[in-house]
C-alpha positions as CSV (number, residue, x, y, z in Angstrom):
1,X,22.3,-33.3,-65.3
2,X,25.6,-33.3,-63.6
3,X,24.4,-35.5,-61.0
4,X,22.9,-38.0,-63.2
5,X,25.9,-38.2,-65.2
6,X,28.2,-38.7,-62.2
7,X,25.7,-41.5,-61.1
8,X,26.0,-43.1,-64.7
9,X,30.1,-43.0,-64.8
10,X,29.9,-44.6,-61.4
11,X,28.0,-47.5,-62.8
12,X,29.8,-48.2,-66.1
13,X,33.3,-46.6,-65.8
14,X,36.1,-48.6,-64.3
15,X,37.5,-45.1,-62.7
16,X,34.7,-42.5,-62.5
17,X,37.4,-39.8,-62.2
18,X,39.2,-40.7,-65.3
19,X,36.2,-41.6,-67.6
20,X,36.4,-43.4,-70.7
21,X,33.0,-43.7,-72.1
22,X,30.9,-40.5,-71.0
23,X,33.2,-37.6,-71.8
24,X,32.7,-33.8,-70.9
25,X,32.8,-31.7,-74.0
26,X,33.7,-28.2,-73.1
27,X,30.9,-25.7,-74.0
28,X,29.0,-28.3,-75.7
29,X,28.0,-30.9,-73.3
30,X,28.4,-35.0,-72.9
31,X,29.7,-37.4,-75.5
32,X,29.3,-41.1,-75.3
33,X,32.3,-42.5,-76.8
34,X,32.0,-46.4,-77.1
35,X,34.5,-48.7,-77.7
36,X,34.6,-50.4,-80.9
37,X,35.0,-54.3,-80.7
């Protein structure tokens, strides 16, 4: 799962080291935080 999340971040994030959309929620998993337009 970590590998796939990392690949997705590289594709959609401006800076994969500072994710804005795919966030890690400790002890829960991942959260997709979409930007409101």
